[in-house]
py3Dmol code that shows the C-alpha trace and the ligand (Angstrom):
import py3Dmol

protein = """\
ATOM      1  CA  MET A   1      35.760  -2.075  45.285  1.00  0.00           C
ATOM      2  CA  VAL A   2      34.339  -5.674  45.044  1.00  0.00           C
ATOM      3  CA  ASN A   3      32.324  -7.091  47.974  1.00  0.00           C
ATOM      4  CA  THR A   4      32.620 -10.614  46.917  1.00  0.00           C
ATOM      5  CA  ILE A   5      35.543 -12.319  45.451  1.00  0.00           C
ATOM      6  CA  THR A   6      35.431 -15.648  43.536  1.00  0.00           C
ATOM      7  CA  CYS A   7      37.746 -18.064  44.805  1.00  0.00           C
ATOM      8  CA  GLY A   8      37.631 -21.102  42.558  1.00  0.00           C
ATOM      9  CA  ALA A   9      34.441 -22.944  43.118  1.00  0.00           C
ATOM     10  CA  ARG A  10      33.623 -21.046  46.259  1.00  0.00           C
ATOM     11  CA  THR A  11      32.805 -17.356  46.847  1.00  0.00           C
ATOM     12  CA  LEU A  12      34.036 -15.099  49.654  1.00  0.00           C
ATOM     13  CA  ASP A  13      31.796 -12.264  51.037  1.00  0.00           C
ATOM     14  CA  LEU A  14      33.952  -9.320  51.837  1.00  0.00           C
ATOM     15  CA  SER A  15      31.206  -7.066  53.117  1.00  0.00           C
ATOM     16  CA  ARG A  16      32.669  -7.721  56.646  1.00  0.00           C
ATOM     17  CA  PRO A  17      36.149  -8.539  57.747  1.00  0.00           C
ATOM     18  CA  ARG A  18      37.215 -12.068  57.098  1.00  0.00           C
ATOM     19  CA  ILE A  19      39.687 -14.367  58.903  1.00  0.00           C
ATOM     20  CA  MET A  20      42.264 -16.550  57.228  1.00  0.00           C
ATOM     21  CA  GLY A  21      43.428 -19.286  59.543  1.00  0.00           C
ATOM     22  CA  VAL A  22      47.207 -20.387  59.254  1.00  0.00           C
ATOM     23  CA  LEU A  23      47.887 -24.010  58.636  1.00  0.00           C
ATOM     24  CA  ASN A  24      51.551 -24.530  58.210  1.00  0.00           C
ATOM     25  CA  VAL A  25      52.421 -28.055  56.990  1.00  0.00           C
ATOM     26  CA  THR A  26      56.214 -27.601  57.748  1.00  0.00           C
ATOM     27  CA  PRO A  27      58.581 -28.726  60.337  1.00  0.00           C
ATOM     28  CA  ASP A  28      60.094 -25.208  60.893  1.00  0.00           C
ATOM     29  CA  SER A  29      57.586 -22.213  60.568  1.00  0.00           C
ATOM     30  CA  PHE A  30      58.426 -19.541  62.891  1.00  0.00           C
ATOM     31  CA  SER A  31      55.495 -19.839  65.313  1.00  0.00           C
ATOM     32  CA  ASP A  32      53.722 -23.062  64.787  1.00  0.00           C
ATOM     33  CA  GLY A  33      56.250 -25.308  62.891  1.00  0.00           C
ATOM     34  CA  GLY A  34      56.079 -29.082  63.444  1.00  0.00           C
ATOM     35  CA  GLN A  35      52.536 -29.308  64.743  1.00  0.00           C
ATOM     36  CA  LEU A  36      51.002 -30.572  61.524  1.00  0.00           C
ATOM     37  CA  TYR A  37      54.084 -32.107  60.101  1.00  0.00           C
ATOM     38  CA  ARG A  38      55.595 -35.150  61.860  1.00  0.00           C
ATOM     39  CA  ASN A  39      57.999 -37.768  61.018  1.00  0.00           C
ATOM     40  CA  GLY A  40      58.744 -36.600  57.632  1.00  0.00           C
ATOM     41  CA  ARG A  41      55.041 -36.195  56.443  1.00  0.00           C
ATOM     42  CA  VAL A  42      51.919 -34.122  56.803  1.00  0.00           C
ATOM     43  CA  ASP A  43      49.952 -35.250  59.823  1.00  0.00           C
ATOM     44  CA  THR A  44      46.535 -35.396  58.000  1.00  0.00           C
ATOM     45  CA  ASP A  45      44.530 -36.156  61.345  1.00  0.00           C
ATOM     46  CA  ALA A  46      46.052 -33.227  63.080  1.00  0.00           C
ATOM     47  CA  LEU A  47      45.560 -30.960  60.132  1.00  0.00           C
ATOM     48  CA  LEU A  48      41.826 -31.891  59.880  1.00  0.00           C
ATOM     49  CA  LYS A  49      41.408 -31.445  63.560  1.00  0.00           C
ATOM     50  CA  ARG A  50      42.972 -28.042  63.533  1.00  0.00           C
ATOM     51  CA  ALA A  51      41.068 -27.046  60.456  1.00  0.00           C
ATOM     52  CA  GLU A  52      37.762 -28.065  62.112  1.00  0.00           C
ATOM     53  CA  GLN A  53      38.726 -25.987  65.226  1.00  0.00           C
ATOM     54  CA  MET A  54      39.438 -22.955  63.198  1.00  0.00           C
ATOM     55  CA  LEU A  55      36.444 -23.181  60.982  1.00  0.00           C
ATOM     56  CA  GLY A  56      34.325 -23.678  64.389  1.00  0.00           C
ATOM     57  CA  GLU A  57      35.910 -20.629  65.794  1.00  0.00           C
ATOM     58  CA  GLY A  58      35.015 -18.384  62.764  1.00  0.00           C
ATOM     59  CA  ALA A  59      37.785 -18.769  60.037  1.00  0.00           C
ATOM     60  CA  ASP A  60      36.528 -18.033  56.545  1.00  0.00           C
ATOM     61  CA  ILE A  61      39.686 -19.045  54.658  1.00  0.00           C
ATOM     62  CA  LEU A  62      42.288 -21.761  55.480  1.00  0.00           C
ATOM     63  CA  ASP A  63      45.794 -20.919  54.379  1.00  0.00           C
ATOM     64  CA  VAL A  64      48.061 -23.792  53.671  1.00  0.00           C
ATOM     65  CA  GLY A  65      51.914 -23.426  53.549  1.00  0.00           C
ATOM     66  CA  GLY A  66      54.473 -26.010  52.754  1.00  0.00           C
ATOM     67  CA  GLU A  67      57.455 -23.865  52.804  1.00  0.00           C
ATOM     68  CA  SER A  68      58.761 -21.796  55.745  1.00  0.00           C
ATOM     69  CA  THR A  69      59.499 -18.087  54.958  1.00  0.00           C
ATOM     70  CA  ARG A  70      61.150 -17.663  58.246  1.00  0.00           C
ATOM     71  CA  PRO A  71      64.750 -16.346  57.972  1.00  0.00           C
ATOM     72  CA  GLY A  72      67.191 -19.350  58.256  1.00  0.00           C
ATOM     73  CA  ALA A  73      64.502 -21.936  57.443  1.00  0.00           C
ATOM     74  CA  THR A  74      65.740 -25.056  55.634  1.00  0.00           C
ATOM     75  CA  VAL A  75      65.189 -24.826  51.945  1.00  0.00           C
ATOM     76  CA  VAL A  76      62.717 -27.368  50.698  1.00  0.00           C
ATOM     77  CA  SER A  77      62.694 -28.933  47.370  1.00  0.00           C
ATOM     78  CA  GLU A  78      60.006 -28.243  44.743  1.00  0.00           C
ATOM     79  CA  ALA A  79      58.873 -31.916  45.124  1.00  0.00           C
ATOM     80  CA  GLU A  80      58.613 -31.848  48.812  1.00  0.00           C
ATOM     81  CA  GLU A  81      56.617 -28.526  48.880  1.00  0.00           C
ATOM     82  CA  LEU A  82      54.339 -30.011  46.125  1.00  0.00           C
ATOM     83  CA  ASP A  83      53.825 -33.266  48.185  1.00  0.00           C
ATOM     84  CA  ARG A  84      52.903 -31.449  51.365  1.00  0.00           C
ATOM     85  CA  VAL A  85      50.656 -28.708  50.014  1.00  0.00           C
ATOM     86  CA  VAL A  86      48.731 -31.316  47.645  1.00  0.00           C
ATOM     87  CA  THR A  87      48.214 -33.744  50.530  1.00  0.00           C
ATOM     88  CA  ALA A  88      46.838 -31.023  52.663  1.00  0.00           C
ATOM     89  CA  VAL A  89      44.685 -29.283  50.147  1.00  0.00           C
ATOM     90  CA  GLU A  90      43.015 -32.650  48.973  1.00  0.00           C
ATOM     91  CA  ALA A  91      42.222 -33.668  52.674  1.00  0.00           C
ATOM     92  CA  LEU A  92      40.864 -30.190  53.437  1.00  0.00           C
ATOM     93  CA  ASP A  93      38.826 -29.973  50.189  1.00  0.00           C
ATOM     94  CA  GLN A  94      37.283 -33.494  50.836  1.00  0.00           C
ATOM     95  CA  HIS A  95      36.246 -32.614  54.327  1.00  0.00           C
ATOM     96  CA  TYR A  96      35.236 -28.839  54.465  1.00  0.00           C
ATOM     97  CA  ASP A  97      33.364 -26.452  52.292  1.00  0.00           C
ATOM     98  CA  THR A  98      35.446 -23.475  52.666  1.00  0.00           C
ATOM     99  CA  VAL A  99      38.035 -21.315  50.673  1.00  0.00           C
ATOM    100  CA  ILE A 100      41.386 -23.007  50.625  1.00  0.00           C
ATOM    101  CA  SER A 101      44.378 -20.625  50.279  1.00  0.00           C
ATOM    102  CA  VAL A 102      47.822 -21.888  49.160  1.00  0.00           C
ATOM    103  CA  ASP A 103      50.727 -20.001  50.514  1.00  0.00           C
ATOM    104  CA  THR A 104      53.408 -20.528  47.679  1.00  0.00           C
ATOM    105  CA  SER A 105      55.698 -18.858  45.167  1.00  0.00           C
ATOM    106  CA  THR A 106      56.323 -22.011  43.166  1.00  0.00           C
ATOM    107  CA  PRO A 107      54.477 -22.253  39.980  1.00  0.00           C
ATOM    108  CA  SER A 108      54.015 -26.256  40.112  1.00  0.00           C
ATOM    109  CA  VAL A 109      52.436 -25.953  43.481  1.00  0.00           C
ATOM    110  CA  MET A 110      50.089 -23.292  42.234  1.00  0.00           C
ATOM    111  CA  ARG A 111      49.113 -25.425  39.266  1.00  0.00           C
ATOM    112  CA  GLU A 112      48.590 -28.610  41.112  1.00  0.00           C
ATOM    113  CA  SER A 113      46.836 -26.891  44.104  1.00  0.00           C
ATOM    114  CA  ALA A 114      44.254 -25.376  41.536  1.00  0.00           C
ATOM    115  CA  LYS A 115      43.503 -28.884  40.401  1.00  0.00           C
ATOM    116  CA  CYS A 116      42.779 -30.227  43.733  1.00  0.00           C
ATOM    117  CA  GLY A 117      40.394 -27.755  45.250  1.00  0.00           C
ATOM    118  CA  ALA A 118      42.515 -24.456  46.283  1.00  0.00           C
ATOM    119  CA  GLY A 119      40.540 -21.130  45.682  1.00  0.00           C
ATOM    120  CA  LEU A 120      43.153 -18.430  46.291  1.00  0.00           C
ATOM    121  CA  LEU A 121      46.921 -18.399  45.635  1.00  0.00           C
ATOM    122  CA  ASN A 122      48.757 -16.519  48.219  1.00  0.00           C
ATOM    123  CA  ASP A 123      52.265 -15.634  47.101  1.00  0.00           C
ATOM    124  CA  VAL A 124      54.597 -13.585  49.593  1.00  0.00           C
ATOM    125  CA  ARG A 125      56.876 -12.984  46.554  1.00  0.00           C
ATOM    126  CA  GLY A 126      54.141 -11.314  44.662  1.00  0.00           C
ATOM    127  CA  PHE A 127      54.122 -13.611  41.567  1.00  0.00           C
ATOM    128  CA  GLN A 128      57.557 -12.471  40.633  1.00  0.00           C
ATOM    129  CA  ARG A 129      59.291 -15.922  40.049  1.00  0.00           C
ATOM    130  CA  PRO A 130      59.675 -17.137  36.623  1.00  0.00           C
ATOM    131  CA  GLN A 131      56.262 -18.541  35.148  1.00  0.00           C
ATOM    132  CA  ALA A 132      54.472 -17.469  38.454  1.00  0.00           C
ATOM    133  CA  LEU A 133      52.461 -14.660  36.927  1.00  0.00           C
ATOM    134  CA  GLN A 134      51.228 -16.731  33.929  1.00  0.00           C
ATOM    135  CA  THR A 135      50.569 -19.738  36.118  1.00  0.00           C
ATOM    136  CA  ALA A 136      48.481 -17.415  38.397  1.00  0.00           C
ATOM    137  CA  ALA A 137      46.547 -16.172  35.414  1.00  0.00           C
ATOM    138  CA  ASP A 138      45.859 -19.630  33.779  1.00  0.00           C
ATOM    139  CA  SER A 139      44.718 -21.007  37.358  1.00  0.00           C
ATOM    140  CA  GLY A 140      41.550 -18.590  37.227  1.00  0.00           C
ATOM    141  CA  LEU A 141      41.777 -18.610  41.152  1.00  0.00           C
ATOM    142  CA  ALA A 142      41.768 -15.481  43.306  1.00  0.00           C
ATOM    143  CA  LEU A 143      45.343 -14.119  44.103  1.00  0.00           C
ATOM    144  CA  CYS A 144      47.004 -12.442  46.985  1.00  0.00           C
ATOM    145  CA  VAL A 145      49.838 -10.208  45.849  1.00  0.00           C
ATOM    146  CA  MET A 146      52.210  -9.486  48.847  1.00  0.00           C
ATOM    147  CA  HIS A 147      55.232  -6.912  49.123  1.00  0.00           C
ATOM    148  CA  MET A 148      58.466  -8.319  50.341  1.00  0.00           C
ATOM    149  CA  GLN A 149      61.784  -6.366  50.177  1.00  0.00           C
ATOM    150  CA  GLY A 150      64.569  -8.823  49.376  1.00  0.00           C
ATOM    151  CA  GLU A 151      64.335 -12.603  50.253  1.00  0.00           C
ATOM    152  CA  PRO A 152      63.464 -14.384  53.499  1.00  0.00           C
ATOM    153  CA  ASP A 153      67.245 -15.048  54.505  1.00  0.00           C
ATOM    154  CA  THR A 154      68.439 -11.499  54.151  1.00  0.00           C
ATOM    155  CA  MET A 155      65.134  -9.255  54.239  1.00  0.00           C
ATOM    156  CA  GLN A 156      65.565  -8.120  57.813  1.00  0.00           C
ATOM    157  CA  THR A 157      69.360  -7.103  57.325  1.00  0.00           C
ATOM    158  CA  ALA A 158      68.854  -3.406  56.526  1.00  0.00           C
ATOM    159  CA  PRO A 159      65.384  -2.615  55.033  1.00  0.00           C
ATOM    160  CA  THR A 160      65.462   0.663  53.408  1.00  0.00           C
ATOM    161  CA  TYR A 161      62.659   2.961  51.893  1.00  0.00           C
ATOM    162  CA  ASN A 162      62.191   6.535  50.879  1.00  0.00           C
ATOM    163  CA  ASP A 163      58.663   6.443  52.416  1.00  0.00           C
ATOM    164  CA  VAL A 164      57.664   2.999  53.478  1.00  0.00           C
ATOM    165  CA  VAL A 165      53.969   3.292  52.754  1.00  0.00           C
ATOM    166  CA  GLN A 166      54.398   5.285  49.532  1.00  0.00           C
ATOM    167  CA  ASP A 167      57.067   2.844  48.116  1.00  0.00           C
ATOM    168  CA  ILE A 168      54.721  -0.230  49.028  1.00  0.00           C
ATOM    169  CA  ALA A 169      51.920   1.421  47.278  1.00  0.00           C
ATOM    170  CA  GLU A 170      53.912   2.027  44.326  1.00  0.00           C
ATOM    171  CA  PHE A 171      55.130  -1.573  44.260  1.00  0.00           C
ATOM    172  CA  LEU A 172      51.549  -2.962  44.620  1.00  0.00           C
ATOM    173  CA  SER A 173      50.106  -0.571  41.964  1.00  0.00           C
ATOM    174  CA  GLN A 174      52.844  -1.712  39.500  1.00  0.00           C
ATOM    175  CA  ARG A 175      52.102  -5.283  40.243  1.00  0.00           C
ATOM    176  CA  LEU A 176      48.355  -4.748  39.694  1.00  0.00           C
ATOM    177  CA  ALA A 177      49.237  -3.364  36.426  1.00  0.00           C
ATOM    178  CA  ASP A 178      51.492  -6.431  35.488  1.00  0.00           C
ATOM    179  CA  LEU A 179      48.629  -8.714  36.522  1.00  0.00           C
ATOM    180  CA  GLY A 180      46.419  -6.816  34.326  1.00  0.00           C
ATOM    181  CA  ALA A 181      48.486  -6.787  31.415  1.00  0.00           C
ATOM    182  CA  VAL A 182      48.517 -10.786  31.423  1.00  0.00           C
ATOM    183  CA  GLY A 183      44.773 -10.531  31.457  1.00  0.00           C
ATOM    184  CA  ILE A 184      44.055 -11.057  35.116  1.00  0.00           C
ATOM    185  CA  ASP A 185      40.758  -9.577  36.121  1.00  0.00           C
ATOM    186  CA  LEU A 186      41.568  -7.460  39.268  1.00  0.00           C
ATOM    187  CA  ASP A 187      38.121  -8.344  40.667  1.00  0.00           C
ATOM    188  CA  ARG A 188      39.855 -11.469  41.822  1.00  0.00           C
ATOM    189  CA  VAL A 189      43.085  -9.668  43.180  1.00  0.00           C
ATOM    190  CA  ILE A 190      43.822  -8.869  46.974  1.00  0.00           C
ATOM    191  CA  ILE A 191      46.789  -6.865  48.011  1.00  0.00           C
ATOM    192  CA  ASP A 192      48.902  -7.202  51.066  1.00  0.00           C
ATOM    193  CA  PRO A 193      51.845  -4.968  52.400  1.00  0.00           C
ATOM    194  CA  GLY A 194      53.631  -7.784  53.908  1.00  0.00           C
ATOM    195  CA  PHE A 195      54.054  -7.035  57.473  1.00  0.00           C
ATOM    196  CA  GLY A 196      57.518  -8.183  58.628  1.00  0.00           C
ATOM    197  CA  PHE A 197      58.775  -9.046  55.129  1.00  0.00           C
ATOM    198  CA  GLY A 198      61.938  -6.750  54.792  1.00  0.00           C
ATOM    199  CA  LYS A 199      60.643  -4.093  57.177  1.00  0.00           C
ATOM    200  CA  THR A 200      61.920  -2.948  60.680  1.00  0.00           C
ATOM    201  CA  ALA A 201      59.814  -2.782  63.532  1.00  0.00           C
ATOM    202  CA  LYS A 202      59.304   1.095  63.184  1.00  0.00           C
ATOM    203  CA  GLN A 203      58.535   0.654  59.399  1.00  0.00           C
ATOM    204  CA  ASN A 204      55.955  -1.944  60.286  1.00  0.00           C
ATOM    205  CA  TYR A 205      54.073   0.336  62.932  1.00  0.00           C
ATOM    206  CA  GLU A 206      54.218   3.112  60.394  1.00  0.00           C
ATOM    207  CA  LEU A 207      52.867   1.001  57.632  1.00  0.00           C
ATOM    208  CA  LEU A 208      49.997  -0.136  59.977  1.00  0.00           C
ATOM    209  CA  ALA A 209      49.348   3.506  61.038  1.00  0.00           C
ATOM    210  CA  ARG A 210      48.911   4.675  57.463  1.00  0.00           C
ATOM    211  CA  LEU A 211      47.379   1.581  56.071  1.00  0.00           C
ATOM    212  CA  GLU A 212      44.448   3.540  54.730  1.00  0.00           C
ATOM    213  CA  ILE A 213      46.546   4.635  51.801  1.00  0.00           C
ATOM    214  CA  LEU A 214      46.874   1.009  50.673  1.00  0.00           C
ATOM    215  CA  SER A 215      43.124   0.404  51.381  1.00  0.00           C
ATOM    216  CA  ASN A 216      42.348   3.272  48.977  1.00  0.00           C
ATOM    217  CA  LEU A 217      44.082   1.450  45.983  1.00  0.00           C
ATOM    218  CA  GLY A 218      40.862  -0.060  45.218  1.00  0.00           C
ATOM    219  CA  GLN A 219      41.498  -3.727  46.058  1.00  0.00           C
ATOM    220  CA  PRO A 220      40.766  -5.707  49.086  1.00  0.00           C
ATOM    221  CA  VAL A 221      43.659  -5.514  51.693  1.00  0.00           C
ATOM    222  CA  LEU A 222      44.852  -8.560  53.555  1.00  0.00           C
ATOM    223  CA  VAL A 223      47.081  -8.296  56.407  1.00  0.00           C
ATOM    224  CA  GLY A 224      49.207 -10.769  58.353  1.00  0.00           C
ATOM    225  CA  LEU A 225      50.142  -9.383  61.806  1.00  0.00           C
ATOM    226  CA  SER A 226      49.635 -12.533  63.884  1.00  0.00           C
ATOM    227  CA  ARG A 227      52.425 -13.301  66.263  1.00  0.00           C
ATOM    228  CA  LYS A 228      54.936 -11.268  64.200  1.00  0.00           C
ATOM    229  CA  SER A 229      58.227 -10.055  65.695  1.00  0.00           C
ATOM    230  CA  MET A 230      57.173  -6.379  65.511  1.00  0.00           C
ATOM    231  CA  ILE A 231      55.219  -7.349  68.733  1.00  0.00           C
ATOM    232  CA  SER A 232      58.545  -8.589  70.423  1.00  0.00           C
ATOM    233  CA  SER A 233      59.898  -5.106  69.846  1.00  0.00           C
ATOM    234  CA  VAL A 234      57.291  -3.712  72.416  1.00  0.00           C
ATOM    235  CA  LEU A 235      56.665  -6.910  74.428  1.00  0.00           C
ATOM    236  CA  ASP A 236      59.104  -9.516  75.376  1.00  0.00           C
ATOM    237  CA  ARG A 237      57.025 -12.532  74.464  1.00  0.00           C
ATOM    238  CA  PRO A 238      57.489 -15.788  72.696  1.00  0.00           C
ATOM    239  CA  PRO A 239      55.286 -16.139  69.559  1.00  0.00           C
ATOM    240  CA  GLU A 240      52.672 -18.291  71.289  1.00  0.00           C
ATOM    241  CA  GLN A 241      52.181 -15.633  73.861  1.00  0.00           C
ATOM    242  CA  ARG A 242      51.375 -12.824  71.403  1.00  0.00           C
ATOM    243  CA  MET A 243      47.574 -13.426  70.911  1.00  0.00           C
ATOM    244  CA  VAL A 244      46.280 -10.371  72.660  1.00  0.00           C
ATOM    245  CA  ALA A 245      48.783  -8.102  70.923  1.00  0.00           C
ATOM    246  CA  SER A 246      48.125  -9.698  67.623  1.00  0.00           C
ATOM    247  CA  VAL A 247      44.267  -9.173  67.966  1.00  0.00           C
ATOM    248  CA  ALA A 248      44.880  -5.444  68.938  1.00  0.00           C
ATOM    249  CA  LEU A 249      46.934  -5.153  65.805  1.00  0.00           C
ATOM    250  CA  ALA A 250      44.368  -6.711  63.573  1.00  0.00           C
ATOM    251  CA  LEU A 251      41.769  -4.388  64.896  1.00  0.00           C
ATOM    252  CA  MET A 252      43.819  -1.484  64.084  1.00  0.00           C
ATOM    253  CA  ALA A 253      44.235  -2.777  60.502  1.00  0.00           C
ATOM    254  CA  VAL A 254      40.523  -3.585  60.030  1.00  0.00           C
ATOM    255  CA  GLU A 255      39.707   0.084  61.297  1.00  0.00           C
ATOM    256  CA  ARG A 256      42.027   1.285  58.494  1.00  0.00           C
ATOM    257  CA  GLY A 257      40.232  -0.738  55.870  1.00  0.00           C
ATOM    258  CA  ALA A 258      41.868  -4.259  56.008  1.00  0.00           C
ATOM    259  CA  ARG A 259      39.183  -7.053  54.777  1.00  0.00           C
ATOM    260  CA  ILE A 260      41.036 -10.115  55.650  1.00  0.00           C
ATOM    261  CA  VAL A 261      43.205 -10.801  58.691  1.00  0.00           C
ATOM    262  CA  ARG A 262      45.527 -13.942  58.591  1.00  0.00           C
ATOM    263  CA  ALA A 263      45.571 -15.229  62.070  1.00  0.00           C
ATOM    264  CA  HIS A 264      46.818 -18.100  64.244  1.00  0.00           C
ATOM    265  CA  ASP A 265      44.322 -17.555  66.965  1.00  0.00           C
ATOM    266  CA  VAL A 266      41.118 -17.641  65.096  1.00  0.00           C
ATOM    267  CA  GLY A 267      38.625 -17.635  68.081  1.00  0.00           C
ATOM    268  CA  ALA A 268      40.123 -14.502  69.766  1.00  0.00           C
ATOM    269  CA  THR A 269      40.305 -12.676  66.347  1.00  0.00           C
ATOM    270  CA  PHE A 270      36.722 -13.486  65.611  1.00  0.00           C
ATOM    271  CA  ASP A 271      35.465 -12.335  69.013  1.00  0.00           C
ATOM    272  CA  ALA A 272      37.231  -9.024  68.660  1.00  0.00           C
ATOM    273  CA  LEU A 273      36.152  -8.482  65.052  1.00  0.00           C
ATOM    274  CA  SER A 274      32.492  -9.295  65.929  1.00  0.00           C
ATOM    275  CA  MET A 275      32.651  -6.590  68.696  1.00  0.00           C
ATOM    276  CA  TRP A 276      34.265  -4.015  66.215  1.00  0.00           C
ATOM    277  CA  GLN A 277      31.788  -4.840  63.691  1.00  0.00           C
ATOM    278  CA  THR A 278      28.756  -4.372  66.078  1.00  0.00           C
ATOM    279  CA  ALA A 279      30.001  -1.155  67.467  1.00  0.00           C
ATOM    280  CA  ARG A 280      30.514   0.051  63.784  1.00  0.00           C
ATOM    281  CA  HIS A 281      27.003  -0.810  63.007  1.00  0.00           C
ATOM    282  CA  ALA A 282      25.676   0.938  65.976  1.00  0.00           C
ATOM    283  CA  LEU A 283      27.486   4.007  65.063  1.00  0.00           C
ATOM    284  CA  SER A 284      26.032   3.973  61.360  1.00  0.00           C
ATOM    285  CA  GLN A 285      22.502   3.534  62.881  1.00  0.00           C
ATOM    286  CA  SER A 286      22.917   6.138  65.674  1.00  0.00           C
ATOM    287  CA  GLN A 287      21.034   9.651  65.235  1.00  0.00           C
ATOM    288  CA  PRO A 288      22.980  12.764  66.462  1.00  0.00           C
ATOM    289  CA  SER A 289      21.200  14.116  69.449  1.00  0.00           C
TER     290      SER A 289
END
"""
ligand_1 = """\
12
LIG
C 52.561 -16.887 54.395
N 52.493 -15.564 55.152
C 53.233 -15.301 56.280
N 53.057 -14.005 56.661
C 52.234 -13.559 55.757
C 51.530 -12.203 55.469
O 51.614 -11.094 56.301
N 50.611 -12.054 54.524
C 50.578 -13.094 53.579
N 49.605 -12.846 52.530
N 50.979 -14.463 53.627
C 51.757 -14.486 54.786
"""
view = py3Dmol.view(width=600, height=400)
view.addModel(protein, "pdb")
view.setStyle({"model": 0}, {"cartoon": {"style": "trace"}})
view.addModel(ligand_1, "xyz")
view.setStyle({"model": 1}, {"stick": {}})
view.zoomTo()
view.show()
């Protein structure tokens, strides 16, 4: 498996777990909507302030999203998504030397983001929309291919699998073959099981427990567990009070091979991953007595 991944003009070293900070420039994302998008536009000052805070706390990637994938979210027009994302990517690229990821399934957004500084395309629909695969190939950027069963509005109605982990491994393997078939070098591809996207809480926990199966597919694994509703099946907490639980889940994922963790609470995630890495290193250096 690769230890570095080229993300446009920048490179990401994956020899230790990395953190992707979440920057939603939407009015209605499930846990942080409206903080960076006010009065009908991206609040660039607030965006840059949050980005600076995340980078200071240890984020390696900033993930910009202009469309909420929360069930019931308002449908956003292509023009609106494009305007939100391009505004945010341009501002981030001008101010910070970091990998900028764009959370989108829309080919025109992928194309324009690539022109203004994005390094990674993060598609929760796994590049399955018409033209998405070819656009991703043409971009030359790093790609994150995620699994989702169904579409955001209906995905939680009755998610069904024969074996949740094997089914997702098969889906991701097929997507890797599809990406390879259009000439995409798999050295620039990250895979993601898509926690919470068409999965019951039980299925999410099984997926996490057996995540090693996906880590063994040969591609870096990214996980998004931060503030997800699988936490509320155990703890009755609103999204903004799920930090400790999110960090605990992130550690479990990293222990099972995840290389990138998508997080809202970057500082807490960084501290926990630093402790994990230090203890891991000590274990590898220790002599059996
Ligand atoms: C945009 N987004 C929301 N949740 C996500 C997750 O779990 N993974 C990825 N790659 N993107 C996500």
